[in-house]
HTML snippet that shows the backbone in 3Dmol.js (N, CA, C, O; Angstrom):
<script src="https://3Dmol.org/build/3Dmol-min.js"></script>
<div id="view" style="width:600px;height:400px;position:relative"></div>
<script>
const pdb = `
ATOM      1  N   MET A   1     -31.536   5.082  10.432  1.00  0.00           N
ATOM      2  CA  MET A   1     -30.808   4.468   9.335  1.00  0.00           C
ATOM      3  C   MET A   1     -30.695   2.975   9.654  1.00  0.00           C
ATOM      4  O   MET A   1     -30.450   2.583  10.795  1.00  0.00           O
ATOM      5  N   SER A   2     -30.875   2.171   8.638  1.00  0.00           N
ATOM      6  CA  SER A   2     -30.801   0.733   8.851  1.00  0.00           C
ATOM      7  C   SER A   2     -29.361   0.287   9.096  1.00  0.00           C
ATOM      8  O   SER A   2     -28.409   1.019   8.824  1.00  0.00           O
ATOM      9  N   ASP A   3     -29.231  -0.904   9.605  1.00  0.00           N
ATOM     10  CA  ASP A   3     -27.882  -1.431   9.874  1.00  0.00           C
ATOM     11  C   ASP A   3     -27.082  -1.578   8.589  1.00  0.00           C
ATOM     12  O   ASP A   3     -25.883  -1.297   8.568  1.00  0.00           O
ATOM     13  N   HIS A   4     -27.738  -2.017   7.515  1.00  0.00           N
ATOM     14  CA  HIS A   4     -27.033  -2.186   6.247  1.00  0.00           C
ATOM     15  C   HIS A   4     -26.612  -0.833   5.672  1.00  0.00           C
ATOM     16  O   HIS A   4     -25.515  -0.698   5.129  1.00  0.00           O
ATOM     17  N   GLY A   5     -27.466   0.142   5.791  1.00  0.00           N
ATOM     18  CA  GLY A   5     -27.132   1.477   5.303  1.00  0.00           C
ATOM     19  C   GLY A   5     -25.975   2.082   6.067  1.00  0.00           C
ATOM     20  O   GLY A   5     -25.080   2.694   5.484  1.00  0.00           O
ATOM     21  N   PHE A   6     -26.000   1.904   7.392  1.00  0.00           N
ATOM     22  CA  PHE A   6     -24.907   2.432   8.198  1.00  0.00           C
ATOM     23  C   PHE A   6     -23.600   1.717   7.886  1.00  0.00           C
ATOM     24  O   PHE A   6     -22.547   2.352   7.815  1.00  0.00           O
ATOM     25  N   ALA A   7     -23.658   0.402   7.700  1.00  0.00           N
ATOM     26  CA  ALA A   7     -22.451  -0.361   7.384  1.00  0.00           C
ATOM     27  C   ALA A   7     -21.873   0.084   6.033  1.00  0.00           C
ATOM     28  O   ALA A   7     -20.659   0.239   5.898  1.00  0.00           O
ATOM     29  N   ALA A   8     -22.731   0.284   5.049  1.00  0.00           N
ATOM     30  CA  ALA A   8     -22.272   0.724   3.730  1.00  0.00           C
ATOM     31  C   ALA A   8     -21.639   2.114   3.821  1.00  0.00           C
ATOM     32  O   ALA A   8     -20.605   2.374   3.205  1.00  0.00           O
ATOM     33  N   LEU A   9     -22.265   3.001   4.593  1.00  0.00           N
ATOM     34  CA  LEU A   9     -21.722   4.346   4.763  1.00  0.00           C
ATOM     35  C   LEU A   9     -20.367   4.290   5.472  1.00  0.00           C
ATOM     36  O   LEU A   9     -19.425   4.978   5.079  1.00  0.00           O
ATOM     37  N   ASP A  10     -20.278   3.475   6.507  1.00  0.00           N
ATOM     38  CA  ASP A  10     -19.049   3.356   7.273  1.00  0.00           C
ATOM     39  C   ASP A  10     -17.912   2.808   6.410  1.00  0.00           C
ATOM     40  O   ASP A  10     -16.802   3.342   6.431  1.00  0.00           O
ATOM     41  N   ILE A  11     -18.183   1.756   5.663  1.00  0.00           N
ATOM     42  CA  ILE A  11     -17.163   1.170   4.784  1.00  0.00           C
ATOM     43  C   ILE A  11     -16.802   2.142   3.671  1.00  0.00           C
ATOM     44  O   ILE A  11     -15.631   2.269   3.313  1.00  0.00           O
ATOM     45  N   GLY A  12     -17.795   2.828   3.124  1.00  0.00           N
ATOM     46  CA  GLY A  12     -17.533   3.806   2.063  1.00  0.00           C
ATOM     47  C   GLY A  12     -16.650   4.936   2.543  1.00  0.00           C
ATOM     48  O   GLY A  12     -15.748   5.364   1.824  1.00  0.00           O
ATOM     49  N   LEU A  13     -16.894   5.426   3.745  1.00  0.00           N
ATOM     50  CA  LEU A  13     -16.056   6.495   4.281  1.00  0.00           C
ATOM     51  C   LEU A  13     -14.627   6.008   4.519  1.00  0.00           C
ATOM     52  O   LEU A  13     -13.666   6.726   4.243  1.00  0.00           O
ATOM     53  N   ALA A  14     -14.496   4.795   5.029  1.00  0.00           N
ATOM     54  CA  ALA A  14     -13.149   4.255   5.276  1.00  0.00           C
ATOM     55  C   ALA A  14     -12.386   4.108   3.956  1.00  0.00           C
ATOM     56  O   ALA A  14     -11.227   4.511   3.865  1.00  0.00           O
ATOM     57  N   PHE A  15     -13.023   3.539   2.944  1.00  0.00           N
ATOM     58  CA  PHE A  15     -12.345   3.387   1.655  1.00  0.00           C
ATOM     59  C   PHE A  15     -12.078   4.741   1.003  1.00  0.00           C
ATOM     60  O   PHE A  15     -11.059   4.916   0.334  1.00  0.00           O
ATOM     61  N   GLY A  16     -12.973   5.689   1.191  1.00  0.00           N
ATOM     62  CA  GLY A  16     -12.753   7.025   0.644  1.00  0.00           C
ATOM     63  C   GLY A  16     -11.532   7.690   1.243  1.00  0.00           C
ATOM     64  O   GLY A  16     -10.751   8.317   0.528  1.00  0.00           O
ATOM     65  N   VAL A  17     -11.362   7.561   2.544  1.00  0.00           N
ATOM     66  CA  VAL A  17     -10.190   8.140   3.213  1.00  0.00           C
ATOM     67  C   VAL A  17      -8.924   7.449   2.727  1.00  0.00           C
ATOM     68  O   VAL A  17      -7.928   8.107   2.426  1.00  0.00           O
ATOM     69  N   ILE A  18      -8.962   6.118   2.650  1.00  0.00           N
ATOM     70  CA  ILE A  18      -7.781   5.373   2.199  1.00  0.00           C
ATOM     71  C   ILE A  18      -7.425   5.759   0.768  1.00  0.00           C
ATOM     72  O   ILE A  18      -6.253   5.974   0.459  1.00  0.00           O
ATOM     73  N   LEU A  19      -8.417   5.848  -0.100  1.00  0.00           N
ATOM     74  CA  LEU A  19      -8.170   6.213  -1.492  1.00  0.00           C
ATOM     75  C   LEU A  19      -7.624   7.640  -1.590  1.00  0.00           C
ATOM     76  O   LEU A  19      -6.717   7.902  -2.380  1.00  0.00           O
ATOM     77  N   GLY A  20      -8.158   8.541  -0.809  1.00  0.00           N
ATOM     78  CA  GLY A  20      -7.676   9.917  -0.818  1.00  0.00           C
ATOM     79  C   GLY A  20      -6.232  10.023  -0.379  1.00  0.00           C
ATOM     80  O   GLY A  20      -5.451  10.754  -0.989  1.00  0.00           O
ATOM     81  N   VAL A  21      -5.865   9.306   0.669  1.00  0.00           N
ATOM     82  CA  VAL A  21      -4.477   9.325   1.145  1.00  0.00           C
ATOM     83  C   VAL A  21      -3.554   8.711   0.100  1.00  0.00           C
ATOM     84  O   VAL A  21      -2.449   9.207  -0.116  1.00  0.00           O
ATOM     85  N   ALA A  22      -3.996   7.638  -0.551  1.00  0.00           N
ATOM     86  CA  ALA A  22      -3.162   6.990  -1.569  1.00  0.00           C
ATOM     87  C   ALA A  22      -2.910   7.927  -2.747  1.00  0.00           C
ATOM     88  O   ALA A  22      -1.785   8.014  -3.239  1.00  0.00           O
ATOM     89  N   ILE A  23      -3.936   8.620  -3.197  1.00  0.00           N
ATOM     90  CA  ILE A  23      -3.775   9.552  -4.316  1.00  0.00           C
ATOM     91  C   ILE A  23      -2.875  10.714  -3.911  1.00  0.00           C
ATOM     92  O   ILE A  23      -2.036  11.154  -4.697  1.00  0.00           O
ATOM     93  N   TRP A  24      -3.046  11.211  -2.689  1.00  0.00           N
ATOM     94  CA  TRP A  24      -2.207  12.303  -2.206  1.00  0.00           C
ATOM     95  C   TRP A  24      -0.741  11.886  -2.177  1.00  0.00           C
ATOM     96  O   TRP A  24       0.125  12.657  -2.591  1.00  0.00           O
ATOM     97  N   GLN A  25      -0.448  10.678  -1.695  1.00  0.00           N
ATOM     98  CA  GLN A  25       0.925  10.192  -1.660  1.00  0.00           C
ATOM     99  C   GLN A  25       1.494  10.038  -3.068  1.00  0.00           C
ATOM    100  O   GLN A  25       2.657  10.364  -3.306  1.00  0.00           O
ATOM    101  N   LEU A  26       0.680   9.544  -4.002  1.00  0.00           N
ATOM    102  CA  LEU A  26       1.136   9.381  -5.383  1.00  0.00           C
ATOM    103  C   LEU A  26       1.514  10.726  -5.992  1.00  0.00           C
ATOM    104  O   LEU A  26       2.556  10.846  -6.635  1.00  0.00           O
ATOM    105  N   VAL A  27       0.682  11.726  -5.795  1.00  0.00           N
ATOM    106  CA  VAL A  27       0.976  13.061  -6.320  1.00  0.00           C
ATOM    107  C   VAL A  27       2.242  13.614  -5.678  1.00  0.00           C
ATOM    108  O   VAL A  27       3.071  14.226  -6.351  1.00  0.00           O
ATOM    109  N   ARG A  28       2.383  13.398  -4.385  1.00  0.00           N
ATOM    110  CA  ARG A  28       3.556  13.902  -3.674  1.00  0.00           C
ATOM    111  C   ARG A  28       4.845  13.252  -4.183  1.00  0.00           C
ATOM    112  O   ARG A  28       5.855  13.932  -4.367  1.00  0.00           O
ATOM    113  N   VAL A  29       4.809  11.952  -4.406  1.00  0.00           N
ATOM    114  CA  VAL A  29       5.991  11.247  -4.908  1.00  0.00           C
ATOM    115  C   VAL A  29       6.323  11.705  -6.320  1.00  0.00           C
ATOM    116  O   VAL A  29       7.492  11.906  -6.647  1.00  0.00           O
ATOM    117  N   LYS A  30       5.297  11.874  -7.168  1.00  0.00           N
ATOM    118  CA  LYS A  30       5.550  12.318  -8.538  1.00  0.00           C
ATOM    119  C   LYS A  30       6.170  13.710  -8.560  1.00  0.00           C
ATOM    120  O   LYS A  30       7.064  13.975  -9.364  1.00  0.00           O
ATOM    121  N   ARG A  31       5.707  14.599  -7.691  1.00  0.00           N
ATOM    122  CA  ARG A  31       6.290  15.942  -7.613  1.00  0.00           C
ATOM    123  C   ARG A  31       7.734  15.877  -7.137  1.00  0.00           C
ATOM    124  O   ARG A  31       8.588  16.607  -7.642  1.00  0.00           O
ATOM    125  N   SER A  32       8.014  15.014  -6.172  1.00  0.00           N
ATOM    126  CA  SER A  32       9.367  14.871  -5.657  1.00  0.00           C
ATOM    127  C   SER A  32      10.310  14.353  -6.738  1.00  0.00           C
ATOM    128  O   SER A  32      11.437  14.835  -6.861  1.00  0.00           O
ATOM    129  N   ILE A  33       9.861  13.379  -7.519  1.00  0.00           N
ATOM    130  CA  ILE A  33      10.686  12.848  -8.609  1.00  0.00           C
ATOM    131  C   ILE A  33      10.954  13.930  -9.640  1.00  0.00           C
ATOM    132  O   ILE A  33      12.083  14.083 -10.107  1.00  0.00           O
ATOM    133  N   ARG A  34       9.907  14.691  -9.999  1.00  0.00           N
ATOM    134  CA  ARG A  34      10.095  15.757 -10.983  1.00  0.00           C
ATOM    135  C   ARG A  34      11.064  16.807 -10.474  1.00  0.00           C
ATOM    136  O   ARG A  34      11.901  17.295 -11.233  1.00  0.00           O
ATOM    137  N   ARG A  35      10.963  17.162  -9.199  1.00  0.00           N
ATOM    138  CA  ARG A  35      11.867  18.155  -8.615  1.00  0.00           C
ATOM    139  C   ARG A  35      13.310  17.644  -8.614  1.00  0.00           C
ATOM    140  O   ARG A  35      14.237  18.397  -8.914  1.00  0.00           O
ATOM    141  N   ASP A  36      13.498  16.373  -8.281  1.00  0.00           N
ATOM    142  CA  ASP A  36      14.849  15.800  -8.297  1.00  0.00           C
ATOM    143  C   ASP A  36      15.432  15.799  -9.703  1.00  0.00           C
ATOM    144  O   ASP A  36      16.616  16.083  -9.882  1.00  0.00           O
ATOM    145  N   ARG A  37      14.627  15.488 -10.684  1.00  0.00           N
ATOM    146  CA  ARG A  37      15.114  15.489 -12.070  1.00  0.00           C
ATOM    147  C   ARG A  37      15.484  16.885 -12.523  1.00  0.00           C
ATOM    148  O   ARG A  37      16.492  17.069 -13.204  1.00  0.00           O
ATOM    149  N   GLU A  38      14.669  17.888 -12.147  1.00  0.00           N
ATOM    150  CA  GLU A  38      14.979  19.266 -12.516  1.00  0.00           C
ATOM    151  C   GLU A  38      16.264  19.730 -11.841  1.00  0.00           C
ATOM    152  O   GLU A  38      17.084  20.407 -12.460  1.00  0.00           O
ATOM    153  N   ASP A  39      16.438  19.370 -10.582  1.00  0.00           N
ATOM    154  CA  ASP A  39      17.665  19.744  -9.873  1.00  0.00           C
ATOM    155  C   ASP A  39      18.878  19.082 -10.508  1.00  0.00           C
ATOM    156  O   ASP A  39      19.932  19.706 -10.631  1.00  0.00           O
ATOM    157  N   ALA A  40      18.740  17.842 -10.906  1.00  0.00           N
ATOM    158  CA  ALA A  40      19.860  17.124 -11.521  1.00  0.00           C
ATOM    159  C   ALA A  40      20.213  17.713 -12.884  1.00  0.00           C
ATOM    160  O   ALA A  40      21.385  17.727 -13.262  1.00  0.00           O
ATOM    161  N   SER A  41      19.219  18.199 -13.627  1.00  0.00           N
ATOM    162  CA  SER A  41      19.502  18.757 -14.951  1.00  0.00           C
ATOM    163  C   SER A  41      20.155  20.140 -14.845  1.00  0.00           C
ATOM    164  O   SER A  41      20.859  20.560 -15.763  1.00  0.00           O
ATOM    165  N   ARG A  42      19.931  20.843 -13.744  1.00  0.00           N
ATOM    166  CA  ARG A  42      20.537  22.171 -13.558  1.00  0.00           C
ATOM    167  C   ARG A  42      22.008  22.084 -13.174  1.00  0.00           C
ATOM    168  O   ARG A  42      22.804  22.950 -13.535  1.00  0.00           O
ATOM    169  N   LYS A  43      22.360  21.040 -12.446  1.00  0.00           N
ATOM    170  CA  LYS A  43      23.744  20.924 -11.981  1.00  0.00           C
ATOM    171  C   LYS A  43      24.646  20.473 -13.115  1.00  0.00           C
ATOM    172  O   LYS A  43      24.274  19.601 -13.900  1.00  0.00           O
ATOM    173  N   PRO A  44      25.821  21.058 -13.203  1.00  0.00           N
ATOM    174  CA  PRO A  44      26.770  20.577 -14.232  1.00  0.00           C
ATOM    175  C   PRO A  44      27.266  19.187 -13.854  1.00  0.00           C
ATOM    176  O   PRO A  44      27.343  18.856 -12.671  1.00  0.00           O
ATOM    177  N   PRO A  45      27.598  18.382 -14.840  1.00  0.00           N
ATOM    178  CA  PRO A  45      28.093  17.035 -14.517  1.00  0.00           C
ATOM    179  C   PRO A  45      29.390  17.113 -13.726  1.00  0.00           C
ATOM    180  O   PRO A  45      30.261  17.935 -14.009  1.00  0.00           O
ATOM    181  N   GLY A  46      29.498  16.255 -12.742  1.00  0.00           N
ATOM    182  CA  GLY A  46      30.679  16.251 -11.887  1.00  0.00           C
ATOM    183  C   GLY A  46      31.844  15.523 -12.540  1.00  0.00           C
ATOM    184  O   GLY A  46      31.684  14.890 -13.584  1.00  0.00           O
ATOM    185  N   PRO A  47      33.022  15.614 -11.918  1.00  0.00           N
ATOM    186  CA  PRO A  47      34.225  14.967 -12.484  1.00  0.00           C
ATOM    187  C   PRO A  47      34.156  13.462 -12.402  1.00  0.00           C
ATOM    188  O   PRO A  47      35.084  12.778 -12.833  1.00  0.00           O
TER     189      PRO A  47
END
`;
const viewer = $3Dmol.createViewer("view");
viewer.addModel(pdb, "pdb");
viewer.setStyle({}, {cartoon: {color: "spectrum"}});
viewer.zoomTo();
viewer.render();
</script>
């Protein structure tokens, strides 16, 4: 494999991992927000 091909593959893999982790965190935060909202709607309002 040429040096340019290896560099492109290496950078692509690094960005792919970073993008995957970012999307995973976004989904996790959105689920957490939805769960908090559902929990808040179930509880009766406090005094």
